[in-house]
LOGUFI-283226 format. One record per residue: x, y, z of N, C-alpha, C in turn; residue in one letter. Coordinates in steps of 0.2 Angstrom, whole numbers, plus 5000, padded with zeros to 4 digits. Atoms other than C-alpha are relative to their C-alpha. Layout:
BEGIN
XYZXYZXYZA
...
END
This chain:
BEGIN
500049925001553752865694500750024999X
499549965004554952975685500650045006X
499749974994556553035694500150074998X
499849935003556953215692500850024999X
499349994999558653275686500150054997X
499849925002559653405681500249994990X
499850015008559953435661500750025001X
499349995003561753445654500050074998X
499949935003562553615652499849994991X
500050005009562553565632499350014998X
500649985002560653525633499750055002X
500349955000560253675642500350074996X
499849965005561353775629499550014994X
500350025007560453715614499050005003X
500849984998558553735623500050075000X
500149925002559053925623500350014993X
499750005008559753905607499350004995X
500650015003557953855601499550085001X
500449954998557154005609500450074997X
499849955000558454135605500450014991X
499650005009559354065586499349984997X
500350055004557854025576500050014993X
499850005006558354065561500950054998X
499549965002560054145551500050065003X
500249895000559154335553500150005008X
499950004992559154295572500649995003X
499449994997560954275574500250094999X
499849925003561254435563499850055005X
499949964996560354525574500150035007X
499649984995561054495590500550014999X
499349995002562754495584499950094998X
500049935000562354685577499750055005X
499949954993561554735592500449995004X
499350014997563154685600500550054999X
499649965003564054785590499850075001X
500349954999562854935592500350025007X
500050004992562854915611500850025000X
499149984998564854925610500150054999X
499849935002564955095603500250014992X
499750015005565255035585499750074994X
500249945006565055185571499949974993X
500050045005565255055558499849935002X
500350085000564554885554499949964995X
500150025007564954765541499849925001X
500550075001563754605537500149974994X
500150035006564254485526499749915000X
500350064999563454325524500049954994X
500250055003563254155513499649955000X
500350044998561954035510499250025004X
500949994997560354135517500450015006X
499750004993561854155532499949925004X
499850054999561653965535500749985000X
499250035003563453925529500450085004X
499749965000564154085533499750085002X
500449934998563754245545500750055002X
499349994998565154365548499950085002X
500049924998564954535558500850055003X
499649984999566154645560500150095002X
500549954996565954805570500950055002X
499449954999567454965574499650015007X
500349984993566654975593500750005006X
499150014995567854955610500149935002X
499850044998567954785610500149965006X
499950054996568354655621500849985004X
499450064997569954585634500049944999X
500050085001570654415635499649975006X
500750034996569554405651499450014998X
500650005003568054465645499749954995X
500050025006568254385629499849905003X
500150064996568154205640499350005001X
500649994996566654255650499550004994X
500650005007565654305633499849964998X
500550065003565254145628499749955005X
500550034996564754085644499250025003X
500749994999562854085649499850055005X
500349964994561954245658500750045001X
499649944998563554345658500050044995X
500149945003563554525653500250045003X
499849934998563954695655499550064999X
500349945001562654785651499250015007X
500850014994561154735668500850005006X
499549994993561854785686499349935003X
500550024997560254755697499349995000X
500750005001558754805690499849994993X
500450045008557954715676499650044998X
500549935006556854875670500550034999X
499549925002558254995670500549974994X
499950045007558654915652500250074995X
500049935003559455055642500549964994X
499550035007560554935628499549954997X
500450065005559854815615500149945003X
499950074996560554665623500150015007X
500050004992560654615641500049935005X
500250074998560154435643500849965003X
499650055001561854365639500149924998X
500050075003561354215630500150004994X
499950025007561654245613500649984998X
499250025001563454205611500049915002X
500050084996563254035623499549964995X
500450035004561753995612500049994992X
499850025005562454035595500649944999X
499250045001564253925598499549935002X
500450074999563053775604499649974995X
500450055007562153735587500550054994X
499749975005563653845576500849975001X
499050024998565753835575499850094999X
499949964997565853995583500650035000X
499349994998567454105581500050095002X
500149954998567554275590500750045001X
499549954997568954405590500050075001X
500349934996569154565598500650035003X
499449954997570354695604499950055002X
500549944995569954825618501050034999X
499349975000571354975618500449995007X
499550004993572154935636500449934999X
499450075002573054775627500350024995X
499749995006574354785614499849944994X
500350045006573454645602499449965002X
500650004998571954575601500049925001X
499950104999571254375605499349994999X
500750045006570154255597499849935002X
500550084997569054105604499749974997X
500350035005568253965594499649975005X
500750084996566653855601499749994993X
500350045007566253725590499349955005X
500550044997564653645595499949985006X
500250004994564653695612500849995004X
499250014996566653655614500450044999X
499749945001567553805619500949995000X
499349995001569353825614500350065004X
499849934996570553935625500250034994X
500049955006570754095617500950004999X
499349995003572354145606500150054998X
499749955005573354285601499650034992X
500350005007572354365584500250084998X
499649965000572954495575499350034997X
500549975000571654635575500050085003X
499749934998571754845574499650015007X
500449974998570254875583499249975001X
500950035001568254815587500349945002X
500450085000567554635585499949974994X
500350035005567354525572499949925004X
500350064998566254375574499749974994X
500550035008565854245561499949915003X
500350065000564854105562499849964995X
500150045008564953945549499449945002X
500450075001563753795546499550015007X
500550014993562353845558499649945001X
500350074999561453705566500249944997X
499550075000562653585562500049965004X
500050054993562653505579499349995001X
500850044998560553495579499850004992X
500550005008560353455560499350004999X
500950004999558453425564499650084998X
500149914999558353625564500250024992X
500049975004558953645549499549994993X
500750035007557453545537499550075000X
500349955000556553715546499950054999X
500049945002557453835538499850014992X
500249985006556853915522500450004994X
499850005007557453925504500750065002X
499549954999559254035503499750064999X
500449925002558254185496499650015005X
500349974995557054185508500450025007X
499749984994558254195523500650044997X
499849925004559254315513499750065001X
500449954997557854415514499650045008X
500249974991557454405533500650025001X
499649964997559154445536500250104998X
499849935005559254615524499250025006X
500649944996557454655533500250025007X
499849984992558354645551500550065001X
499649945002559754755544499850065001X
500449945001558554865538499850045005X
500449994995557654885554500450045006X
499449974997559254915563500450054998X
499749945004559955035552499450064997X
500749965000558155125552500250035008X
500249994995558355135570500850065003X
499249984999560255205571500250044993X
499949975006560455325557500850015002X
499449954999562055395566500849944999X
499650065000562955205562500150004991X
500050045009563655135543499849925001X
500050085001562954975540500249994993X
499850035007563554875525499849924999X
500250084999562754695521500249984993X
499950035006563754605507500149925001X
500050084999563854415501499849964994X
500250045007563754285488499349994998X
500750035000561854255491499850074999X
500449955003561454425486500350075000X
499749955001561854615481500150055006X
499649974994562954745491499450045002X
500549954999561954865501500350035005X
499449974995562955005512499350084998X
500249954997561955125522500450075001X
499349974998563055285524499950045006X
500449984994562955365540499750074998X
500549965000561555505541500750075003X
499649944994562455695545499650054999X
500349945003561155795538499750035008X
500349964994560255905550499349965002X
500650064998558655755551500149954999X
499550095004559955595549499349955000X
500650045003558255495553499650004994X
500349995008557455575538500549974996X
499450005005559055555527500049915000X
499850065000559155365532499349984998X
500550045001557255325529499950014991X
499850005007557755415510500549924997X
499750045002558955285510499949925001X
500150064999558155135514499149994998X
500550045005556455155509499850054995X
500049955007556555285494499950075002X
500249924999556255465491499250005001X
500649994999554555435487499750015005X
500350014992554155375506499950085000X
499849934997554955535511499550054999X
500449965004553955655498499150005000X
500650015000552355575503499749965007X
500450054993552355545522499850065002X
500149934997551855665536500450005009X
499849994994552755715552499750005005X
500550014990552355635569500350045003X
499949974995552555735583499650015006X
500750024995551655685599500550015007X
499750014994552155685618499350015006X
500949994995550855645632500349965008X
499850054994551555595651500649984998X
499250015002553355575646500249974996X
499950045005553055465632500050044992X
499749965006553755535616499849974995X
500150045007553055485598500250044994X
499849965007554055525583500049974993X
499950035007554455495566499450014994X
500449985006553455505549499549924998X
500650045003551855425542499850024994X
500349995005551355375525499450044997X
500749985004549855475515499549945001X
500450085001548355365517499849974990X
500050055010548455345495500849985001X
499550044999550255295499500149955004X
500050044995550055125505500149954996X
500150065002550354935502499449945001X
500650044999549554775500500149965006X
499950034995550354705517500350055003X
499549964997551254765533500650005001X
499250004999553054745529500550045001X
499649955001553354925525499750045006X
500249964994552754965544500850005006X
499549984994554255025556499950015006X
500349984995553955025574500750005004X
499450004996555455065587499850045006X
500249974993555255075605500950015003X
499649994998556755165613500849964996X
499750035006557755115598500249934997X
500150085000557354935599499350004994X
500550045004556554855582499449985004X
500450054998554954785587499349984997X
500650015004553454705580499349995005X
500550004993552154725595499549994997X
500749985003550354695591499650065004X
500449934998549854845602500150034995X
499749955005550754955592499849994993X
500250025008550254885576499350004999X
500749985002548454885577499850085004X
500249925000548655075585500050024992X
499949975004549455115570499349994994X
500550005006547955015559499550065002X
500749964997546755115570500050074999X
499949945002547555275566499750024992X
500250015005547255245549499349984996X
500650034998545455165551499450044996X
500549965002544455325543500050004993X
499749985008545455345527500549934997X
499950065003545955185520499649925000X
500350075001545255015516500349945003X
499850064994545454865527500549974997X
499650045002546354765514500950034997X
499649965002547554905512500650035009X
499749984993549154955525500450064998X
499749955000549955095529500850015000X
499550015001551755135527500350065006X
499849954997552755215541500549975005X
499150014996554355225554499850045005X
500249954996553755295569500649965008X
499750014996554855305586499650015007X
500349984993554355285604500550005005X
499650014995555355345617499850035008X
500349984994555055345636500649955006X
499550024997555855285652500149925002X
500050105000556455095653499249975005X
500450034995555355095670499150004995X
500850034999553755095660499949964992X
500150065006554054965645500649945005X
499650064999554654785648500149964995X
499850025005555754725635500449935001X
499950074998555954545643499449965000X
500450035002554454475638500049924994X
499950045007555054375623500649995000X
499250025001556754275620500350064993X
499749975005556954375604500150085000X
500049934999556454545611499650044995X
500349965006555354585597499350025003X
500549984999553854595607500050055008X
499949974993553654725624499450025002X
500650024998552454745636500050095004X
499749924996552254955642499249975007X
500250004992551654985661499250034997X
500749975001550055095652499949984992X
500050005008549655025634499350034997X
500949955004547855135632500650075000X
499749924999549055295636500449984991X
499650005006550355225621499550004995X
500349985006548955185609499650055000X
500449935001547855325612500650074996X
499549955001549555435609500049994992X
499950015005549755355593499550014994X
500749995005547955345584499950065000X
500349934999547755525592500550054994X
499449955004549555595583499749994993X
500050035007549155485565499350044999X
500849985001547255555566500150084998X
499949945001547855735569500450024993X
499650005007549255725555499750004995X
500549995007547955665542499650044999X
500649935000546955795546500450074999X
499449935000548255945546500249984991X
499949985007548555865528499650014995X
500549985006547055915520499949964997X
500350045005546655885504500649964995X
499450025000548555815501500049934998X
500350085004548555645488500849994999X
499450045003550155535484500150034995X
499749985008551155605471500249944997X
499850045002551455455465499549984995X
500650025008549755435455500050014995X
499849975007550355555443500649984998X
499550045002551855455440499749944997X
500150055002550755315438499650014993X
500649985006549455395425500550024994X
499550005008550855455413500449934998X
499750095002551755285413499449964997X
500550035004549855235409500150024994X
500049965006550055355395500449974994X
499649995006551555295386499949914997X
500150075004551355135373500349945005X
499550034998551854995382500349995007X
499749984994552355045398499549995006X
500450014993551754975415499850055008X
500149934994551055095429500549975005X
499550014993552455095444499850025004X
500149994994551355155456500249965006X
499950074994551855095474499450025002X
500850024997550055145480499449954996X
500650065004549055065467500349945001X
500050075003548554895466499349964998X
500750035001547254805457500049944995X
499850065005547154625448499650014996X
500550015006545654695438500450024993X
499750015007545854695418500250085001X
500049925003546654885413499750014995X
500549975007545554985404500750044996X
499549985004546355065389499850084999X
499949945003546755245381500049984993X
500050015006546455215363500349935000X
499750085001547655055359500650015006X
499349994995548755115375499749965005X
500050014993549055005391500050055005X
500149944994548355105406500049965007X
499950014992548555105424499249985005X
500749984996547155075436499550064998X
500249945004545755185428499950035007X
500349964995544955325438499349985001X
500650054999543455225435499849975003X
500050064996543855095445500050035008X
500049984994544055225460499350015003X
500949964996542255285461499949945002X
500350054998541255185470499349994997X
500550005005539755205457500449994993X
499650025008540255115439499850064996X
499849985007540655235426499749984994X
500050035007539755205410500550004994X
499649995008541155245398500449945003X
499450054998542655115398500650044999X
499249965004543955235390499950065001X
499849954998544655395394499650044992X
500249985007544055455374499450015001X
500949995000542355545372499649964992X
500350035007541255455358499950084995X
500049965006541555565342499250055000X
500649944999540355735341500050014993X
500149975005539855825326500450055000X
499649934999540855965322499650054999X
500449935000540256125326499349985002X
500650034995538856045337499650085001X
500549944999537356175340500150035007X
499749964993537856305353499649985007X
500350014995536556275363499849915004X
499850054997536956095365500449995008X
499749994993537756055385500649984998X
499650005002539556085383500549975009X
499750044997541055975391500650055004X
499549945001542056135391499750045007X
500349954995541856245408500150084999X
500049935003542456385401499450044996X
500449985006541156405387499450005005X
500749984998539856455401500350035009X
499549974997541156515413499850075001X
500149954997540556685423500550045004X
499449984995542056705436500450044995X
499649935003542956885435500749965001X
499550015002544356775441500349944999X
499950075003545256625435500849975006X
499750014993545856535452500649924998X
499550045000547356425444500749995003X
499749984994548356485458500149945006X
500250044995547556375468500249935000X
499750075001547956205473499849944995X
500650035005546556115464500050024992X
500149965007546656245450499350034999X
500449975004545356305439499549944995X
500250065003544056175434499950024991X
499850015004544156165415499349974993X
500450055004543056015407499949965007X
500350074996541955875414500249944995X
500250055005542155725404499749945002X
500350055000541255555402499650025008X
500649974996540055665417500249955007X
499850014996541155605429500850035004X
499449994997542955665430500150074997X
500049955001543355845432500750034998X
499149975001545055925423500050065001X
499749924998545656075431500849994998X
499249975002547156175425500250055007X
499749964992548256215441500850054992X
499249955001549956345437500549964996X
499850055001550856185434499949934997X
500250075004549956065426499149995001X
500850015001548155985427499749955004X
500350054996547155895440499549954996X
500650055001545855745437499649995006X
500450014995544655735450499449954999X
500750034999543355605453499350035003X
500649984997541755685457499749975004X
500850054995540655555465500749985007X
499450004992542455515477500250045003X
499849934995542855665481499250035004X
500650004997540955705485499749985006X
500450044994540655575494500549995007X
499749964994542255625507499650065002X
500449934998541455795507499549975005X
500650024996539855715515500149975006X
499850034993540655615524500350025007X
499649954993541755725536499550045001X
500749954996539955855537499649945005X
500450024994539255715545500349945004X
499850014993540455665557500250085004X
499949934997540755855560499249995004X
500749984996538755865564500049945004X
499950054995538855695574500350025006X
499549964991540355795586499650035002X
500549964998539155935587499649985005X
500650024997537655865592499949945002X
500450065000537855695596499849944997X
500450095003537355515593499350005000X
500750015000535455495591499949955003X
500050054997534955375602499349984998X
500650005002533355265599499949945008X
500250034996532555205614499749935000X
500450084999532055015618499349995003X
500750024996530254985622500249955006X
499750054996530954845632500749974998X
499250034999532754825637500349935000X
499650045003533854705629500449985005X
499650044995534654585643500449944998X
499450035000536254515640500249975003X
499750034995536954375648501049994997X
499549995001538954385647500449975005X
499450044993540554325658499950075004X
500049944998540554435672500650045000X
499349945000542354505668499950034994X
500149955004541554575651499550025003X
500749954998540054645660500650055005X
499749924996541354755672500450024997X
499649955005542254795657499650044996X
500449955004540954865648499750065005X
500349954996540054945664500550055001X
499349964994542055025670499850074992X
500049945007541655125650499350014998X
500549985003539955155649499650055000X
500149935003540055335651500150024991X
499650025008541055295635499550004995X
500650035004539755205627499450045000X
500749965002538455315630499950064996X
499649955005539355465622499849964991X
500050035006539255355607499149954997X
500850005000537355325609499749925002X
500150084996537355145619500050005007X
500150024994536455135635500149965003X
500150064997536955005645499950025009X
500149994992536654965664500149935003X
500050074998537054825674499349975002X
500550025001535754685677500249935004X
499650064996536654565690500549994997X
499250005001538354515690500249954994X
499750025006538354425674499350004995X
500549985006537054515663499950095000X
499949945002536954695655499350004997X
500549965003535354795650500150044996X
499749945005535454885635499350034999X
500749974999534155025637500050044993X
500049945006534655135620500649984997X
499550025003535555095606500050084994X
499849955005536355235592499449984993X
500250015005534955265579500350004994X
499850035007535955245565500249934997X
500050045002536155095566499449944999X
500650065001534455025565499949965004X
500350044997533854875570500849975001X
499450045000535454775576500149955004X
500050054994536154625585500350035007X
499849964994536454705602500549965005X
499550074997537254525610500750004995X
499550005002538454525596500450075000X
499749945000538854715597500349995007X
499750004993539254685615500549955002X
499450074999540354515614500650054995X
499549965004541254635600500450045004X
499849954997541454775611500349985008X
499650024995541854675626500849964998X
499550025003543354585615500550054999X
499949945000543954765611500350015006X
499849974995544054825627500449945004X
499250044998545154665633500650004997X
499149985005546254685619500350065001X
499949935002546454875617499850025005X
500349944995545454945632499850064996X
500349955003544555045619499549984995X
500550005005542955045609500050004995X
499849995007543455025592499449984998X
500350055005542254905587499250044997X
500449955001540855035589499950064996X
499749955005541555185582499949984992X
499850035006541955085567499449984996X
500750015003540055035565499750064998X
500349925002539555215565500350054995X
499949965005540655275554500149984994X
500250045007540355125541499250034999X
500749985003538655185542499950074999X
499949935003538955365540500249994993X
499750015007540255315526499249974994X
500850035005538655225517499650065001X
500349955003537755355520499950064996X
499549945005539055505511499949964995X
500050015007539055375496499350004999X
500649995002537255385494499750065001X
500149924999537155565498500350044994X
499549965003538655615486499750004992X
500250005006538555675469500149914996X
500050065003538255525456500650004995X
499950015006539255455443499750024996X
500250015001538555525428499650064999X
500349924999537755695433500650054998X
499849965004538355835421500050065006X
499949934995539055985433500050054995X
499849945003538956165431500750025001X
499249994999540756255427499950035010X
500049944992540156375446500049925006X
500050034996539756185452500749955002X
499350015001541556105447500350045005X
499349954997542556255454499750005010X
500349984992541356265472500249915001X
499650054994541956065475500749984999X
499249984999543756105470500250035007X
499849954995543756235483499849965005X
500150034996542856135495500549945002X
499650054998544055995495500650025001X
499549964997545456125498499949995005X
500149984993544656155513499949975006X
500350084996544255975519500449985001X
499550064998545355875528499949944998X
500250065002545555695522499750014992X
500450005007544955735504500249984995X
499750055004546255665496499749934998X
500350095002545555495497499450005002X
500850034998543755425498500149975006X
500050044994543055345511500349945001X
500050074998543555175506501050014997X
499349995000545555235504500350034993X
499949995006545555265485500150074999X
500049935000546255435479499450024996X
500849975003544855565474500350074994X
499849955005546155665461500849974998X
499350015001547855655452500050054997X
499849925005548955795447500749984995X
499350035007550155775430500350075001X
499449944999551655905431499950024993X
499949995008551755995414500649994998X
499650035005553255945411500249944999X
499950075002553055775411499349984996X
500450035006551555795399500450034993X
499749975007552655895388500449954998X
499750075000553855725390499649984996X
500250045004552555645383499849994993X
499849995005552555735368500450024996X
499849985002553955765365500650055001X
499849914999554355945369500650025005X
499649984997555655915382500649924999X
END
């Protein structure tokens, strides 16, 4: 029989370090959070070797006294927590960071409090604590960590390369800087280029900091998000559906000023864009959630990257609803980066620089010029023409031949060039409408645009008249675990609104009596299993809504104007006007742009007129 024994203090610290200090970026996160909690207005970070060789964090915060400095390196010593573990209003609170770092690295802390004539410095090497000694320091705190994991060399093997670790440090600093625009952050070192985020002094400091970190392109192509429900406030900015990325690295979420990577919040962000973005693309967003500390538990993960909300369904519904409302209010608006990529495509040898487009398919050509992803690729149905230029036509063709110029047959008394999408001037390749505005031209993919319009009409009709149901001649009895049955029956009324009528059939079974007519024949067992999984994870019936939306999108695709159909001038103008009046018409059902706008100034630069 083995004997129970108490672990040594050194072993306890190393185990704690394994939870808190995962990599150099974890050290930077803990130290910068401590600086912010100390009231710092300037935080300077210096690294070397990706942070494995050196991490130095200097701040101008309140500093520590001689006695506090000696306690700060002991485990579970903190000034940020009294008795209520749920009333946490600071970024740090456990008092484990410095002790954990000191157990696996060489740690030096120099700090000066305003009440003392000079500063003090204390050194910890692999858990061995040296007594404090006087240090020359004007104010604040300077913490230096060298030779990370020197006392646990096996941990070094799990670190990535210097560049990858330096990139992780940069990401941490970006997130903390975004959450605290009132603080200046600088990040320098031999392993990186210098980064400096100045204090945001403008009327909207958060927007100014977003411009510093995510670029002005994001600010210009984002939607303001403001919503509040039952004491939970959501604010921030989310990119237009056509301003997207190939991964989720440009998603920044904050809870009470704390950067988090929470699965619930990431899923809610994804659901908010589900109807307007392709599944292989990811939105760009910076969202802040503020609520009373008792409404969220930040003590569920050693790195404090995950949180647990008291009412997760309320938080998720708030995010999804706010995002969908903002996208709806945006109307036909599309990302401005599309025009820049198109202009770049026209320049000989110039690659497309759009941040919103991504394609691995071969690029089409404009004459002999390299081009960005083609407008033809955006349409759901293929276009027969591989080039922008039309085939040569005989000069002075007969006047009774069809004309691609809308003005040839135009009868409108007014010329709506002052409208957002302008006046239709031509149709090329029987799929692309060329419209003139007061400030440039707009190129519209007629199939993709009309597909979105038909889809929105279908959704409106479904919302107005409800989902048509198909009554089953013989109810389908599905055996499921009792917990899943309970979840489904609890939301039976909501499922009925979506066309799925279920009722209890004993403790471990559900009887399906009606299904949505739009779905036709379907595997009810698989559908119910998916719905039960959704309810268990999100407390929301997203899967059935997605299936209905997919069917509606497919119907819209087949019911829309096809590529290859020549439109009359009045039809083209009518399409433009309906796009302007329809929410979400800036992108098709698959998240691709329905139009690009080219400013006149950019076009003139192409021809050397500017």
